[in-house]
N, C-alpha and C positions, 0 to 999 in steps of 0.2 A: 781738685776735690780732696778733702782731707781724708787720709786712710784711717779706717777703724781697725783694720788688720793688715799687718805687713810681714810677709814671710821672706826670709833671706837664706839662700843656700841650704835649704832643708834636705837632709839625707836620712832616709829611714830604710833599715834592712831587717830581714828575717833570718835568724840562725836556724838552719835545718840540717838534717842528717846528710843531705846532698850538697851542703855548702851554704854560703851566704847569698841570700836572694836580695839583690840591690834594687828594691822596689822603687825608691825615690832617690835620685842621684844629683841633687843640687837644684832644687826648685825654688824660684823666687817670684813673688807677685804680691800685689796689694789689693785690698777691697775698700772702696770709698764708702762714706756714710750715705745710706740710702741707695746704694748701687746694687744692681743684680749682675753678678759675674758668673758666666758659664764656664765650666771646665769640661772639655770634650776629649774623648779618646776611646780606643778599643779596650776590651777587657785586658787587664795586665799592663795598662799604660802608666799606672801609678796614681790615678786620680782619686780613687777611694781611699788609698793608703794616705795620701796627702790630707784628706779631710779627717780621717781618723787620728792622724798625728796632731791636728789642731787641738782636739779635745782629749788627747792621750787615751783613746779608746782602742789601744793596740793589744794584740795577743802577747802572751808572756814571752814568746820567742822573738818579738820585735824590739828593735832598738833605734832610738833617734840618735844617730851617730854624729851629726853636726848641724849647724844652722840655728836660726832663731825664729820664733813665732811671736811677734809682738802684737798684743791685743790691747788697745788703748794705752800703748807705751810699755806694757808689762810683758816680759818674756814668759810665755806659758811653759816653755821647756824647763824652766828653773823652779817651777812651783812644786810644792809637796802634794801628795795625793789628796790631803784634806783641803788644801787651797784650790786645787783644780775642780774638786767636787762642788765647791761653792759657785764656781763659774758655770759649770754644766747645768743646763736647764734654766738658769736665771739670766745670765748675760749672753751665753751662746747655747743655742738649742739645735737639735738635729732631727730630721725626718728621714727614716730609712726606707729602703726599697720595698721590703715585704712587711706590711703592718701586721699580718697574722703571726709572724714569728717575733714581733716586737711587743705585742699585747699579751697579757696574761689571760689565757682562755678561761680561767676559773674565777676571775674577778670582774664584776660589772664595769663597763668602760667609764662610767661617771666617777666611780670611786678611784679608778686608776688615774684619771686626770686630776682629781682633787688631791690625791697623794703627791702629785708633782708640785702642786702649789704649796701643800703643807710642808714639804721638804725644805723649802726656803722661807716659809712664813708659818712657823709652828704655832703662833699665837692666835691664828684665825679660828673662829668657831666653825662647827660643822655646817651651820646654816649659811655662814658667809662663803664657805668653800663651795657648797652646792649652788648658791646663787651665781658665783663666778663661773662655774662649769656650765650652767644653763646659758649664760651670756656668751660663752665661748662656742657652745654648740650652735646657738643661733647665728653667731657671726660667721661660722664656717658652713652654714646652711645644712645642718643636720635637722631634719623635720621632727616635730614632736619631741623637743629636748627633754621635757619632764619624763616622758615614757622611756626615751632612749637612754636616759641616765642610768637606768636599772638593767639595761640590756647587756648581754654578753657578746664578745667579739664575733662568735660564729653566727649571730643573728643579723649581722651587717653584711652588705655587699662589699666587694673589694674597694670600690670607690668611697663608700661610707666609712670603711675602716681607715682609709687614708685620711679622710676628713677628721676622724678622731685623733690620728697622729699629728695632724696640723694643729688641732686644738690643744693637744698636750704640749707641742713645741712652743705654742704662743702663750701658754698658761702664765708665765712669769714675765711676759713682754720683753723677750730677749732683744739685744741690740744687733746680734748676728744670727742668722738662720742658715744652717747647712742642710740642703736637700739632696740626698744621695740617690739618684735615679728614682724619685718618688712616683713616677707615672709609667714606669716600664711595663708593669703587669696589668695596666688598665687599658680598656678599649679607647678609641680615639675621642669619643664624645665625652667620656668621663675625664680623660686626660686634658682636654681643652678646658673643662670646668675647673679642674685643679690649678692649671696654669693661670687662669683668669683670677682665681682666688689669691694666689701668691702675689700677683701683680697688684691687686687691690689692697692686700695687707701691707705691701711695701709702701704704697701711697698713703695709707691711713696712718701707719705707725712710723714710717721712715726707717723701717728695718732693712739692714743690709742682708743680702742673700747670696750664698754660693750655691749654684745649681749644677749638679754633676750629672752628666748624661753621655750617651754615645750617639745621640740623635741631634744632628745639626738643625733639623726642622724645628724641634722644640726650642732650641737656643734662639733661633730667629724670631720666634713668637714672644719670648719672655725677656731675654737678657739685653743689657746695655753694652757689655763688653765680653769678650771670650778669650780663653787661653786653650790652646790645643796641645795635649800631652801625648808623648809616645816614648816608650823605653825609659820611663822614669824621669823624663826631661820635658820642659816646656819648649815646644818647637815653634810656636807662633802665638802672638798676642796682638789683639786688635779690637777697635770698636766694632760693633756687630755689623754695621753696613760694609766696612772694609773687608771683613772676612769673606763675605759673599761676592762683593764686586771686584776685589783685588786680592785673592788668596795668594800668599807669598811663601808658601812652602809646599813641596810636592806631596807631602802627606795630607795636608789640608785639601789640596786639589783632588786627591784620591777620594777623600771622604765626601766631598761635594759631588764628585762624578758618580758615586754609588747611591745617591739619593734618588728614589723613584720620582718621576715627573708625570703626573696624570695627564698633562697636555702633550706629552711626548708621543711620537709615532710608536705604535705598539710593536713595530718590527725592530725598533732600536733597542739593542740589548743594554742591560745595566753593565757598568764597568767596575767589578769588584777589584780590590787591591790584591794582587797576587802575593803568595807567600804567607809567612806566619810571623807574629811578633817575636822579638829576640828572647833568648834564654837569659834571664836576669841573674842567674848564678855565674854567668860568664858573658857579661854585656859586651857589645862591640867596642873596639878601641875608638873608632871614629863615629860618624853619624849613625845612630841606631837604625835609621830607616834606609840606609844605603843598600842593603841586600834586596830590598823590595822596590827601590826607586828606579823608575825608567830613565831618569836623567843623571844617575850617579856617575861620578868621575873617579879617577884613581885616588885622589886626595880624600874623598869622602870616607873611604874604608879605613884610613889610618889616622885621621885628624878630626877632632870634634869642632864644628864651626862655632864661632862666637854668636851670642844672642845680640843682634845689632838692629838699630833703627832703620826702617825702610819707609817711614812716613810718620805723620803726627800721631803719637800714641800707638804706632804699629811697629812690631818687632818680629824678627824671624831668625831662625838658626839654619842658614843654608849658604853654602859656598857659591851657589849660582847667582846670588845677589851681590857679591862683592864687586867693587868697581873694575877689577881686572879680569873678571870672568868673561870668557869669550861669548860674543853675540852670534851664536850659530843656531841651527835648527834643533839642537839638543838642549837649548836653554829657553824655556817658555817665558821667563821673566824679562829677558833682554829683547824679545821680539814684540811683546805687547806694549801698548802705549802706557805711559806712566799716569798714575792717578793725579 
C-alpha cells in the first residue's frame, strides 16, 4: 500500500523549568492511502504529541529535534508557518477529544464550519458556503441541518458536538484525518455511532485516518493496523488481527489483559499493569517498560531492543523475541505456538 504519510525517527521534546521532557524519542511509521491506523498507549506515551507534531500544533516550549514527516513526499518539518497553515484543514484535518473546548461558544456552529471552508476557498459566496455546510451536517447525521446551522455549541449534546467537529474536519475533503481520542468522553452508544461514521467516511472518500486512543476495544472495531506506544517509542506494530491473536510485546499483553470481558467469570479480577509510566525528563537507558515488565531480564534495563520483524507486517521491540533468548517459563513468546 502506497503511504500518504511517512514518519522517520521523529523526536519531539518540551523545554521546561524541570528539564527537557523527551515526549517522542525516535518514532517511525507510515499510513497508507485509505488506511485507518490506530495509535494506542497510556497517557504520557507520546501518541498525542506525535499527532500534534504532524500538523506542528505544538506549544511554544516544544521542539521537533530530529526526524522527518513526509506527507505526499513533502517534509512538513521544513515548511514555513504560512505553508503549514495551507495544509491544515485542507489536506490534513484533526478531530480533538473535547469538542466543547474546540468550538467557539459565542458563534453558531454553522458559521464556524463555513469559516473553515472560507479559509481555503475565499472566493465562495455565502450561499455556497451555507449549502456545503448543510450537506456536511446531513452527511454526519445532524438532524434538522437548517435549524442546527444557527445553533450554538451549548445547545448540542456531546455526541452532536463531536459530529460538528467531524463535519468541520471534513469540510475541505482532507486526504488525512487525525482523530485524537474523539470518543473518550462519549457514552458507548454514541461512541459506536461515531466509529461507524468514521469507517463510512473512509470508504466514501478514501480518506486515510490516524485514530489515537487508549482503548484497544475501539481499535479492534475501527482500525486496519495498530501501533502501540510507550515511553515515547513504538513498542509494537501489527495488522489488527495479529495484535489480538499474537501480541508480541509484554506491554501489549498487559493492555489486553486489562480489558474487561463481559463473558468472563465475575470472580475473575482484572489485571492492571503495576507501576507508573517513566519520567520522560530522565527516560530509562534501556527498555522503558522494563521496570513494570514481569518478564524483564538484566539486559532490558541497560540496552534498548531493536524494532524487529516477528511476522509479516508485524514488528516488536523486545529482547524476549530474539533468536538466542532462552525458552523458559519466564518467556511467554518462546512457549506459545508460532502464528
